[in-house]
ZADO-1210 file (C-alpha; in nm, 4 decimals, padded with zeros to 6 digits):
<atoms>
<atom x="05.8432" y="-01.5734" z="-06.9110" code="UNK" pos="1"/>
<atom x="05.9270" y="-01.2501" z="-07.0949" code="UNK" pos="2"/>
<atom x="05.7823" y="-01.0117" z="-06.8375" code="UNK" pos="3"/>
<atom x="06.0140" y="-00.7590" z="-06.6711" code="UNK" pos="4"/>
<atom x="05.9252" y="-00.6717" z="-06.3128" code="UNK" pos="5"/>
<atom x="06.0696" y="-00.4259" z="-06.0616" code="UNK" pos="6"/>
<atom x="05.9938" y="-00.4875" z="-05.6944" code="UNK" pos="7"/>
<atom x="06.0352" y="-00.2084" z="-05.4391" code="UNK" pos="8"/>
<atom x="06.0396" y="-00.3589" z="-05.0901" code="UNK" pos="9"/>
<atom x="06.1524" y="-00.7113" z="-05.0078" code="UNK" pos="10"/>
<atom x="05.9321" y="-00.8071" z="-04.7165" code="UNK" pos="11"/>
<atom x="05.7048" y="-01.1093" z="-04.7147" code="UNK" pos="12"/>
<atom x="05.5016" y="-00.9978" z="-05.0166" code="UNK" pos="13"/>
<atom x="05.7732" y="-00.8296" z="-05.2197" code="UNK" pos="14"/>
<atom x="06.0135" y="-01.1134" z="-05.1514" code="UNK" pos="15"/>
<atom x="05.7589" y="-01.3740" z="-05.2570" code="UNK" pos="16"/>
<atom x="05.6825" y="-01.1861" z="-05.5795" code="UNK" pos="17"/>
<atom x="06.0523" y="-01.1435" z="-05.6612" code="UNK" pos="18"/>
<atom x="06.1165" y="-01.5124" z="-05.5951" code="UNK" pos="19"/>
<atom x="05.8216" y="-01.6163" z="-05.8129" code="UNK" pos="20"/>
<atom x="05.9130" y="-01.4001" z="-06.1130" code="UNK" pos="21"/>
<atom x="06.2757" y="-01.5129" z="-06.0869" code="UNK" pos="22"/>
<atom x="06.1676" y="-01.8772" z="-06.0589" code="UNK" pos="23"/>
<atom x="05.9647" y="-01.8408" z="-06.3794" code="UNK" pos="24"/>
<atom x="06.2646" y="-01.7022" z="-06.5654" code="UNK" pos="25"/>
<atom x="06.1371" y="-01.3472" z="-06.5924" code="UNK" pos="26"/>
<atom x="06.3547" y="-01.0405" z="-06.5551" code="UNK" pos="27"/>
<atom x="06.3133" y="-00.9231" z="-06.1979" code="UNK" pos="28"/>
<atom x="06.5171" y="-00.6544" z="-06.0245" code="UNK" pos="29"/>
<atom x="06.4427" y="-00.5514" z="-05.6667" code="UNK" pos="30"/>
<atom x="06.5278" y="-00.2840" z="-05.4136" code="UNK" pos="31"/>
<atom x="06.4899" y="-00.2680" z="-05.0373" code="UNK" pos="32"/>
<atom x="06.5820" y="00.0209" z="-04.8085" code="UNK" pos="33"/>
<atom x="06.7578" y="-00.2185" z="-04.5699" code="UNK" pos="34"/>
<atom x="07.1085" y="-00.3074" z="-04.6940" code="UNK" pos="35"/>
<atom x="07.1056" y="-00.6286" z="-04.4903" code="UNK" pos="36"/>
<atom x="06.7898" y="-00.7441" z="-04.6671" code="UNK" pos="37"/>
<atom x="06.9432" y="-00.6550" z="-05.0034" code="UNK" pos="38"/>
<atom x="07.2489" y="-00.8671" z="-04.9294" code="UNK" pos="39"/>
<atom x="07.0433" y="-01.1661" z="-04.8119" code="UNK" pos="40"/>
<atom x="06.8257" y="-01.1424" z="-05.1238" code="UNK" pos="41"/>
<atom x="07.1327" y="-01.1341" z="-05.3490" code="UNK" pos="42"/>
<atom x="07.2679" y="-01.4470" z="-05.1838" code="UNK" pos="43"/>
<atom x="06.9352" y="-01.6183" z="-05.2538" code="UNK" pos="44"/>
<atom x="06.9427" y="-01.5424" z="-05.6243" code="UNK" pos="45"/>
<atom x="06.7418" y="-01.2190" z="-05.6483" code="UNK" pos="46"/>
<atom x="06.8835" y="-00.9409" z="-05.8660" code="UNK" pos="47"/>
<atom x="06.9067" y="-00.6378" z="-05.6372" code="UNK" pos="48"/>
<atom x="07.0092" y="-00.2751" z="-05.6847" code="UNK" pos="49"/>
<atom x="07.1343" y="-00.0425" z="-05.4119" code="UNK" pos="50"/>
<atom x="06.9152" y="00.2528" z="-05.5098" code="UNK" pos="51"/>
<atom x="06.5531" y="00.2711" z="-05.6170" code="UNK" pos="52"/>
<atom x="06.6685" y="00.5269" z="-05.8702" code="UNK" pos="53"/>
<atom x="06.8448" y="00.2481" z="-06.0590" code="UNK" pos="54"/>
<atom x="06.5090" y="00.0929" z="-06.1487" code="UNK" pos="55"/>
<atom x="06.3568" y="00.2065" z="-06.4784" code="UNK" pos="56"/>
<atom x="06.1702" y="00.0857" z="-06.7863" code="UNK" pos="57"/>
<atom x="05.9986" y="-00.2228" z="-06.6445" code="UNK" pos="58"/>
<atom x="05.6715" y="-00.3623" z="-06.7759" code="UNK" pos="59"/>
<atom x="05.5435" y="-00.3902" z="-06.4182" code="UNK" pos="60"/>
<atom x="05.6589" y="-00.2158" z="-06.1024" code="UNK" pos="61"/>
<atom x="05.5374" y="-00.3645" z="-05.7735" code="UNK" pos="62"/>
<atom x="05.5434" y="-00.1320" z="-05.4722" code="UNK" pos="63"/>
<atom x="05.5746" y="-00.3645" z="-05.1728" code="UNK" pos="64"/>
<atom x="05.7055" y="-00.1295" z="-04.9034" code="UNK" pos="65"/>
<atom x="05.4966" y="-00.0439" z="-04.5927" code="UNK" pos="66"/>
<atom x="05.1735" y="00.1394" z="-04.6691" code="UNK" pos="67"/>
<atom x="05.2850" y="00.4885" z="-04.5519" code="UNK" pos="68"/>
<atom x="05.6006" y="00.4584" z="-04.7636" code="UNK" pos="69"/>
<atom x="05.4063" y="00.3465" z="-05.0710" code="UNK" pos="70"/>
<atom x="05.1512" y="00.6261" z="-05.0298" code="UNK" pos="71"/>
<atom x="05.4327" y="00.8829" z="-05.0027" code="UNK" pos="72"/>
<atom x="05.6102" y="00.7414" z="-05.3105" code="UNK" pos="73"/>
<atom x="05.2925" y="00.7647" z="-05.5159" code="UNK" pos="74"/>
<atom x="05.1971" y="01.1080" z="-05.3871" code="UNK" pos="75"/>
<atom x="05.5447" y="01.2412" z="-05.4688" code="UNK" pos="76"/>
<atom x="05.5646" y="01.0604" z="-05.8030" code="UNK" pos="77"/>
<atom x="05.8732" y="00.8718" z="-05.6850" code="UNK" pos="78"/>
<atom x="05.8271" y="00.5503" z="-05.8796" code="UNK" pos="79"/>
<atom x="06.0616" y="00.3927" z="-06.1353" code="UNK" pos="80"/>
<atom x="06.0746" y="00.5841" z="-06.4630" code="UNK" pos="81"/>
<atom x="05.9031" y="00.4501" z="-06.7710" code="UNK" pos="82"/>
<atom x="05.5548" y="00.3862" z="-06.9038" code="UNK" pos="83"/>
<atom x="05.4926" y="00.0486" z="-06.7430" code="UNK" pos="84"/>
<atom x="05.2149" y="-00.0579" z="-06.5105" code="UNK" pos="85"/>
<atom x="05.2532" y="00.0294" z="-06.1414" code="UNK" pos="86"/>
<atom x="05.0759" y="-00.1767" z="-05.8756" code="UNK" pos="87"/>
<atom x="05.1052" y="-00.2024" z="-05.4993" code="UNK" pos="88"/>
<atom x="05.0354" y="-00.4836" z="-05.2538" code="UNK" pos="89"/>
<atom x="04.9188" y="-00.2745" z="-04.9563" code="UNK" pos="90"/>
<atom x="04.6456" y="-00.4099" z="-04.7314" code="UNK" pos="91"/>
<atom x="04.4353" y="-00.0923" z="-04.7538" code="UNK" pos="92"/>
<atom x="04.3499" y="00.0719" z="-05.0819" code="UNK" pos="93"/>
<atom x="04.1540" y="00.3974" z="-05.0677" code="UNK" pos="94"/>
<atom x="04.4424" y="00.6150" z="-04.9440" code="UNK" pos="95"/>
<atom x="04.6910" y="00.4503" z="-05.1801" code="UNK" pos="96"/>
<atom x="04.4680" y="00.4964" z="-05.4856" code="UNK" pos="97"/>
<atom x="04.4109" y="00.8591" z="-05.3861" code="UNK" pos="98"/>
<atom x="04.7861" y="00.9094" z="-05.3465" code="UNK" pos="99"/>
<atom x="04.8464" y="00.7783" z="-05.6990" code="UNK" pos="100"/>
<atom x="04.5941" y="01.0257" z="-05.8346" code="UNK" pos="101"/>
<atom x="04.7505" y="01.3115" z="-05.6377" code="UNK" pos="102"/>
<atom x="05.0923" y="01.2207" z="-05.7767" code="UNK" pos="103"/>
<atom x="04.9703" y="01.2204" z="-06.1363" code="UNK" pos="104"/>
<atom x="05.0086" y="00.8434" z="-06.1715" code="UNK" pos="105"/>
<atom x="04.6461" y="00.7437" z="-06.2305" code="UNK" pos="106"/>
<atom x="04.7275" y="00.6566" z="-06.5927" code="UNK" pos="107"/>
<atom x="04.9850" y="00.3953" z="-06.4818" code="UNK" pos="108"/>
<atom x="04.8514" y="00.2725" z="-06.1485" code="UNK" pos="109"/>
<atom x="04.6151" y="-00.0076" z="-06.0439" code="UNK" pos="110"/>
<atom x="04.5736" y="-00.0836" z="-05.6742" code="UNK" pos="111"/>
<atom x="04.6270" y="-00.4487" z="-05.5828" code="UNK" pos="112"/>
<atom x="04.6147" y="-00.6701" z="-05.2749" code="UNK" pos="113"/>
<atom x="04.7072" y="-01.0405" z="-05.2825" code="UNK" pos="114"/>
<atom x="04.4833" y="-01.2244" z="-05.0366" code="UNK" pos="115"/>
<atom x="04.7442" y="-01.4507" z="-04.8840" code="UNK" pos="116"/>
<atom x="05.0180" y="-01.4249" z="-04.6273" code="UNK" pos="117"/>
<atom x="05.1664" y="-01.5607" z="-04.3073" code="UNK" pos="118"/>
<atom x="05.1725" y="-01.4666" z="-03.9439" code="UNK" pos="119"/>
<atom x="05.5452" y="-01.4013" z="-03.9870" code="UNK" pos="120"/>
<atom x="05.6816" y="-01.1108" z="-04.1880" code="UNK" pos="121"/>
<atom x="06.0094" y="-01.0335" z="-04.3629" code="UNK" pos="122"/>
<atom x="06.2073" y="-01.1577" z="-04.6606" code="UNK" pos="123"/>
<atom x="06.3290" y="-01.4610" z="-04.4691" code="UNK" pos="124"/>
<atom x="05.9722" y="-01.5936" z="-04.4618" code="UNK" pos="125"/>
<atom x="05.8939" y="-01.5224" z="-04.8277" code="UNK" pos="126"/>
<atom x="05.8299" y="-01.8096" z="-05.0691" code="UNK" pos="127"/>
<atom x="05.8033" y="-01.8322" z="-05.4470" code="UNK" pos="128"/>
<atom x="05.4769" y="-02.0225" z="-05.4139" code="UNK" pos="129"/>
<atom x="05.3146" y="-01.8128" z="-05.1418" code="UNK" pos="130"/>
<atom x="05.0828" y="-01.6226" z="-05.3772" code="UNK" pos="131"/>
<atom x="05.0315" y="-01.8927" z="-05.6405" code="UNK" pos="132"/>
<atom x="04.6606" y="-01.9724" z="-05.6628" code="UNK" pos="133"/>
<atom x="04.5674" y="-01.6975" z="-05.4148" code="UNK" pos="134"/>
<atom x="04.3044" y="-01.4528" z="-05.5348" code="UNK" pos="135"/>
<atom x="04.4279" y="-01.0976" z="-05.5815" code="UNK" pos="136"/>
<atom x="04.2087" y="-00.7939" z="-05.5294" code="UNK" pos="137"/>
<atom x="04.2408" y="-00.5210" z="-05.7911" code="UNK" pos="138"/>
<atom x="04.0945" y="-00.1836" z="-05.6954" code="UNK" pos="139"/>
<atom x="04.0558" y="00.0407" z="-06.0000" code="UNK" pos="140"/>
<atom x="03.8522" y="00.3571" z="-05.9803" code="UNK" pos="141"/>
<atom x="03.6801" y="00.5630" z="-06.2478" code="UNK" pos="142"/>
<atom x="04.0138" y="00.7185" z="-06.3519" code="UNK" pos="143"/>
<atom x="04.1831" y="00.3835" z="-06.4183" code="UNK" pos="144"/>
<atom x="04.2677" y="00.3135" z="-06.7818" code="UNK" pos="145"/>
<atom x="04.1081" y="-00.0112" z="-06.9057" code="UNK" pos="146"/>
<atom x="04.4373" y="-00.1099" z="-07.0684" code="UNK" pos="147"/>
<atom x="04.6125" y="-00.0879" z="-06.7318" code="UNK" pos="148"/>
<atom x="04.3463" y="-00.3016" z="-06.5665" code="UNK" pos="149"/>
<atom x="04.3961" y="-00.5602" z="-06.8386" code="UNK" pos="150"/>
<atom x="04.7739" y="-00.5506" z="-06.7837" code="UNK" pos="151"/>
<atom x="04.7214" y="-00.6057" z="-06.4110" code="UNK" pos="152"/>
<atom x="04.4935" y="-00.9012" z="-06.4794" code="UNK" pos="153"/>
<atom x="04.7522" y="-01.0446" z="-06.7180" code="UNK" pos="154"/>
<atom x="05.0301" y="-01.0067" z="-06.4625" code="UNK" pos="155"/>
<atom x="04.8291" y="-01.1789" z="-06.1895" code="UNK" pos="156"/>
<atom x="04.6926" y="-01.4622" z="-06.4016" code="UNK" pos="157"/>
<atom x="05.0196" y="-01.5234" z="-06.5860" code="UNK" pos="158"/>
<atom x="05.2455" y="-01.5095" z="-06.2832" code="UNK" pos="159"/>
<atom x="05.0326" y="-01.6556" z="-06.0066" code="UNK" pos="160"/>
<atom x="04.7906" y="-01.8780" z="-06.1983" code="UNK" pos="161"/>
<atom x="04.4824" y="-01.7230" z="-06.0442" code="UNK" pos="162"/>
<atom x="04.1993" y="-01.4763" z="-06.0927" code="UNK" pos="163"/>
<atom x="04.1455" y="-01.1309" z="-05.9505" code="UNK" pos="164"/>
<atom x="03.8542" y="-00.9906" z="-05.7548" code="UNK" pos="165"/>
<atom x="03.7807" y="-00.6424" z="-05.8856" code="UNK" pos="166"/>
<atom x="03.6286" y="-00.4100" z="-05.6286" code="UNK" pos="167"/>
<atom x="03.6132" y="-00.0415" z="-05.5459" code="UNK" pos="168"/>
<atom x="03.8940" y="00.0748" z="-05.3120" code="UNK" pos="169"/>
<atom x="03.6622" y="00.2000" z="-05.0383" code="UNK" pos="170"/>
<atom x="03.4531" y="-00.1181" z="-05.0444" code="UNK" pos="171"/>
<atom x="03.7704" y="-00.3268" z="-05.0172" code="UNK" pos="172"/>
<atom x="03.8741" y="-00.1328" z="-04.7073" code="UNK" pos="173"/>
<atom x="03.5329" y="-00.1757" z="-04.5469" code="UNK" pos="174"/>
<atom x="03.5453" y="-00.5509" z="-04.5970" code="UNK" pos="175"/>
<atom x="03.9038" y="-00.6125" z="-04.4836" code="UNK" pos="176"/>
<atom x="03.8423" y="-00.4054" z="-04.1706" code="UNK" pos="177"/>
<atom x="03.6147" y="-00.6923" z="-04.0663" code="UNK" pos="178"/>
<atom x="03.7784" y="-00.9943" z="-04.2294" code="UNK" pos="179"/>
<atom x="04.1445" y="-00.9094" z="-04.1658" code="UNK" pos="180"/>
<atom x="04.2151" y="-00.6075" z="-03.9468" code="UNK" pos="181"/>
<atom x="03.9595" y="-00.6605" z="-03.6682" code="UNK" pos="182"/>
<atom x="04.0728" y="-01.0248" z="-03.6186" code="UNK" pos="183"/>
<atom x="04.4207" y="-00.8917" z="-03.5363" code="UNK" pos="184"/>
<atom x="04.2669" y="-00.6782" z="-03.2602" code="UNK" pos="185"/>
<atom x="04.0473" y="-00.9586" z="-03.1277" code="UNK" pos="186"/>
<atom x="04.3311" y="-01.2103" z="-03.1361" code="UNK" pos="187"/>
<atom x="04.5507" y="-00.9735" z="-02.9382" code="UNK" pos="188"/>
<atom x="04.2694" y="-00.9164" z="-02.6879" code="UNK" pos="189"/>
<atom x="04.2341" y="-01.2922" z="-02.6331" code="UNK" pos="190"/>
<atom x="04.6074" y="-01.3311" z="-02.5742" code="UNK" pos="191"/>
<atom x="04.6054" y="-01.0400" z="-02.3300" code="UNK" pos="192"/>
<atom x="04.3098" y="-01.1968" z="-02.1485" code="UNK" pos="193"/>
<atom x="04.4944" y="-01.5296" z="-02.1160" code="UNK" pos="194"/>
<atom x="04.8106" y="-01.3508" z="-02.0007" code="UNK" pos="195"/>
<atom x="04.6151" y="-01.1674" z="-01.7321" code="UNK" pos="196"/>
<atom x="04.4590" y="-01.4877" z="-01.6022" code="UNK" pos="197"/>
<atom x="04.6079" y="-01.6208" z="-01.2783" code="UNK" pos="198"/>
<atom x="04.6148" y="-01.9664" z="-01.4376" code="UNK" pos="199"/>
<atom x="04.8135" y="-01.8522" z="-01.7421" code="UNK" pos="200"/>
<atom x="05.0103" y="-02.1780" z="-01.7565" code="UNK" pos="201"/>
<atom x="04.6869" y="-02.3778" z="-01.7624" code="UNK" pos="202"/>
<atom x="04.5456" y="-02.1456" z="-02.0274" code="UNK" pos="203"/>
<atom x="04.8372" y="-02.2377" z="-02.2518" code="UNK" pos="204"/>
<atom x="04.8000" y="-02.6058" z="-02.1760" code="UNK" pos="205"/>
<atom x="04.4261" y="-02.6148" z="-02.2400" code="UNK" pos="206"/>
<atom x="04.4286" y="-02.3960" z="-02.5507" code="UNK" pos="207"/>
<atom x="04.2774" y="-02.5956" z="-02.8364" code="UNK" pos="208"/>
<atom x="04.1472" y="-02.5246" z="-03.1837" code="UNK" pos="209"/>
<atom x="03.9239" y="-02.2307" z="-03.0948" code="UNK" pos="210"/>
<atom x="04.1905" y="-02.0312" z="-02.9130" code="UNK" pos="211"/>
<atom x="04.4719" y="-02.1252" z="-03.1482" code="UNK" pos="212"/>
<atom x="04.2689" y="-02.0406" z="-03.4576" code="UNK" pos="213"/>
<atom x="04.1546" y="-01.7070" z="-03.3161" code="UNK" pos="214"/>
<atom x="04.5067" y="-01.6056" z="-03.2138" code="UNK" pos="215"/>
<atom x="04.7064" y="-01.7341" z="-03.5123" code="UNK" pos="216"/>
<atom x="04.7491" y="-01.3815" z="-03.6470" code="UNK" pos="217"/>
<atom x="04.9086" y="-01.2640" z="-03.3214" code="UNK" pos="218"/>
<atom x="05.2244" y="-01.4646" z="-03.3845" code="UNK" pos="219"/>
<atom x="05.5001" y="-01.2573" z="-03.5351" code="UNK" pos="220"/>
<atom x="05.6096" y="-00.8963" z="-03.5097" code="UNK" pos="221"/>
<atom x="05.3638" y="-00.6597" z="-03.3356" code="UNK" pos="222"/>
<atom x="05.4689" y="-00.3797" z="-03.5713" code="UNK" pos="223"/>
<atom x="05.2852" y="-00.5241" z="-03.8699" code="UNK" pos="224"/>
<atom x="04.9351" y="-00.5545" z="-03.7159" code="UNK" pos="225"/>
<atom x="04.9677" y="-00.2107" z="-03.5577" code="UNK" pos="226"/>
<atom x="05.0515" y="-00.0610" z="-03.8973" code="UNK" pos="227"/>
<atom x="04.7717" y="-00.2613" z="-04.0591" code="UNK" pos="228"/>
<atom x="04.5052" y="-00.1444" z="-03.8147" code="UNK" pos="229"/>
<atom x="04.6300" y="00.2147" z="-03.8192" code="UNK" pos="230"/>
<atom x="04.6154" y="00.2314" z="-04.1980" code="UNK" pos="231"/>
<atom x="04.2415" y="00.1531" z="-04.1845" code="UNK" pos="232"/>
<atom x="04.1693" y="00.3065" z="-03.8460" code="UNK" pos="233"/>
<atom x="03.8320" y="00.4709" z="-03.9100" code="UNK" pos="234"/>
<atom x="03.6773" y="00.1547" z="-04.0509" code="UNK" pos="235"/>
<atom x="03.8362" y="-00.0671" z="-03.7848" code="UNK" pos="236"/>
<atom x="03.7065" y="00.1633" z="-03.5111" code="UNK" pos="237"/>
<atom x="03.3556" y="00.1285" z="-03.6532" code="UNK" pos="238"/>
<atom x="03.3914" y="-00.2506" z="-03.6633" code="UNK" pos="239"/>
<atom x="03.5100" y="-00.2506" z="-03.3013" code="UNK" pos="240"/>
<atom x="03.2033" y="-00.0472" z="-03.1989" code="UNK" pos="241"/>
<atom x="02.9766" y="-00.2983" z="-03.3699" code="UNK" pos="242"/>
<atom x="03.1582" y="-00.5874" z="-03.2016" code="UNK" pos="243"/>
<atom x="03.1281" y="-00.4234" z="-02.8600" code="UNK" pos="244"/>
<atom x="02.7535" y="-00.4014" z="-02.9171" code="UNK" pos="245"/>
<atom x="02.7397" y="-00.7716" z="-02.9984" code="UNK" pos="246"/>
<atom x="02.9469" y="-00.8664" z="-02.6951" code="UNK" pos="247"/>
<atom x="02.7273" y="-00.6498" z="-02.4738" code="UNK" pos="248"/>
<atom x="02.4193" y="-00.8344" z="-02.5988" code="UNK" pos="249"/>
<atom x="02.5781" y="-01.1642" z="-02.4934" code="UNK" pos="250"/>
<atom x="02.6829" y="-01.0111" z="-02.1611" code="UNK" pos="251"/>
<atom x="02.3276" y="-00.8914" z="-02.0972" code="UNK" pos="252"/>
<atom x="02.1817" y="-01.2350" z="-02.1731" code="UNK" pos="253"/>
<atom x="02.4273" y="-01.4033" z="-01.9365" code="UNK" pos="254"/>
<atom x="02.3692" y="-01.1507" z="-01.6590" code="UNK" pos="255"/>
<atom x="01.9913" y="-01.1878" z="-01.6921" code="UNK" pos="256"/>
<atom x="02.0052" y="-01.5658" z="-01.7019" code="UNK" pos="257"/>
<atom x="01.8222" y="-01.5480" z="-02.0348" code="UNK" pos="258"/>
<atom x="01.9114" y="-01.8680" z="-02.2197" code="UNK" pos="259"/>
<atom x="01.6553" y="-01.7989" z="-02.4928" code="UNK" pos="260"/>
<atom x="01.8221" y="-01.4668" z="-02.5743" code="UNK" pos="261"/>
<atom x="02.1598" y="-01.6399" z="-02.5852" code="UNK" pos="262"/>
<atom x="02.0300" y="-01.9126" z="-02.8147" code="UNK" pos="263"/>
<atom x="01.8747" y="-01.6497" z="-03.0401" code="UNK" pos="264"/>
<atom x="02.2017" y="-01.4557" z="-03.0566" code="UNK" pos="265"/>
<atom x="02.3984" y="-01.7604" z="-03.1674" code="UNK" pos="266"/>
<atom x="02.1247" y="-01.8690" z="-03.4081" code="UNK" pos="267"/>
<atom x="02.1392" y="-01.5371" z="-03.5932" code="UNK" pos="268"/>
<atom x="02.4892" y="-01.6102" z="-03.7222" code="UNK" pos="269"/>
<atom x="02.5909" y="-01.8783" z="-03.9675" code="UNK" pos="270"/>
<atom x="02.8638" y="-01.8907" z="-04.2282" code="UNK" pos="271"/>
<atom x="02.7177" y="-01.9808" z="-04.5654" code="UNK" pos="272"/>
<atom x="02.9391" y="-02.1089" z="-04.8458" code="UNK" pos="273"/>
<atom x="03.1518" y="-01.8016" z="-04.9318" code="UNK" pos="274"/>
<atom x="03.2431" y="-01.9185" z="-05.2810" code="UNK" pos="275"/>
<atom x="03.1062" y="-01.6999" z="-05.5631" code="UNK" pos="276"/>
<atom x="02.8298" y="-01.8116" z="-05.7906" code="UNK" pos="277"/>
<atom x="02.9724" y="-01.9400" z="-06.1195" code="UNK" pos="278"/>
<atom x="02.7706" y="-01.7383" z="-06.3681" code="UNK" pos="279"/>
<atom x="03.0181" y="-01.6541" z="-06.6427" code="UNK" pos="280"/>
<atom x="02.9699" y="-01.3631" z="-06.8834" code="UNK" pos="281"/>
<atom x="03.1990" y="-01.1369" z="-07.0769" code="UNK" pos="282"/>
<atom x="03.2813" y="-00.7875" z="-06.9609" code="UNK" pos="283"/>
<atom x="03.3444" y="-00.4982" z="-07.1998" code="UNK" pos="284"/>
<atom x="03.6991" y="-00.3606" z="-07.1861" code="UNK" pos="285"/>
<atom x="03.7086" y="-00.1015" z="-07.4602" code="UNK" pos="286"/>
<atom x="03.5328" y="00.1980" z="-07.3078" code="UNK" pos="287"/>
<atom x="03.6971" y="00.5210" z="-07.1929" code="UNK" pos="288"/>
<atom x="03.6794" y="00.4285" z="-06.8244" code="UNK" pos="289"/>
<atom x="03.6128" y="00.1342" z="-06.5937" code="UNK" pos="290"/>
<atom x="03.3140" y="00.2798" z="-06.4097" code="UNK" pos="291"/>
<atom x="03.0810" y="00.0411" z="-06.5910" code="UNK" pos="292"/>
<atom x="03.2942" y="-00.2522" z="-06.4753" code="UNK" pos="293"/>
<atom x="03.2817" y="-00.1325" z="-06.1180" code="UNK" pos="294"/>
<atom x="02.9044" y="-00.1104" z="-06.1411" code="UNK" pos="295"/>
<atom x="02.9119" y="-00.4889" z="-06.1702" code="UNK" pos="296"/>
<atom x="03.1350" y="-00.5155" z="-05.8688" code="UNK" pos="297"/>
<atom x="03.0034" y="-00.2966" z="-05.5908" code="UNK" pos="298"/>
<atom x="03.0586" y="-00.6041" z="-05.3764" code="UNK" pos="299"/>
<atom x="03.3365" y="-00.7388" z="-05.5953" code="UNK" pos="300"/>
<atom x="03.3566" y="-01.0007" z="-05.8652" code="UNK" pos="301"/>
<atom x="03.6137" y="-01.2511" z="-05.9817" code="UNK" pos="302"/>
<atom x="03.7613" y="-01.1848" z="-06.3231" code="UNK" pos="303"/>
<atom x="04.0032" y="-01.3864" z="-06.5300" code="UNK" pos="304"/>
<atom x="04.1588" y="-01.3199" z="-06.8681" code="UNK" pos="305"/>
<atom x="04.1090" y="-01.5678" z="-07.1484" code="UNK" pos="306"/>
<atom x="04.2105" y="-01.5368" z="-07.5115" code="UNK" pos="307"/>
<atom x="03.9432" y="-01.2841" z="-07.6023" code="UNK" pos="308"/>
<atom x="03.9080" y="-01.0568" z="-07.3061" code="UNK" pos="309"/>
<atom x="03.7976" y="-01.0340" z="-06.9451" code="UNK" pos="310"/>
<atom x="03.5480" y="-01.2893" z="-06.8201" code="UNK" pos="311"/>
<atom x="03.3475" y="-01.2361" z="-06.5049" code="UNK" pos="312"/>
<atom x="03.3334" y="-01.5542" z="-06.3010" code="UNK" pos="313"/>
<atom x="03.1016" y="-01.4456" z="-06.0212" code="UNK" pos="314"/>
</atoms>
């Protein structure tokens, strides 16, 4: 692997990316603000510098620090020098993409979000294979250079052996508010409910697949989900309001003894096969902007690079 990659932030995501690039034989140099993390990473074979200012002239720079830190770096233009691609791995995109534009980095930046992780956080839980095969979300906007989008696709497909779902930043944030951020809130609420129960010991004993699955995301540091929800707070608040309305409908049916209404409520929801339709066609990549690509993907599409260009797989 000839790719050179700088990683800023050695948490779960940054650590996993640094481990993967290093495992593949690429040139990877990383930085983390925590000197203890830097020392641990060095001992585990990651090339680490003691100042972010020592990073320059990499083909790809991955910003893997917490979302507020990444947004500030982009807004202030404080990214490694050079002309290489800059991506992030933050869980919300609209504010980060806007920060890149405000910092004059739109010509280098493509927002990114690998859709994988663990309940635990930190470098000690990172793995070289964590993101292999996991779909990445890329969130270009109309200012994104097509060449940069292609570079991002190449980095993802070449390093992690997977495709990328290309979607507008604001649409991404709307979706993950429901599929990722709200579940953290609901999982926490279930744990709090069990903790408040007078039979808390029995609640733990009797917890089976439903409870354990719904609360898996609660395990680990409480700082991460709080940051996650806060970073997308307006959309999460809207999702909570919608959920309260649904719960109230169930509550009303139970209070009224209306089994038909309850049956109807449950019958309205079913999870269809979420896999995309496999209708393959080629996407143009040589225009002055990517707006035409995003027109295909108002709800996202999977794209993968082959030898002749970008192919839409969905």
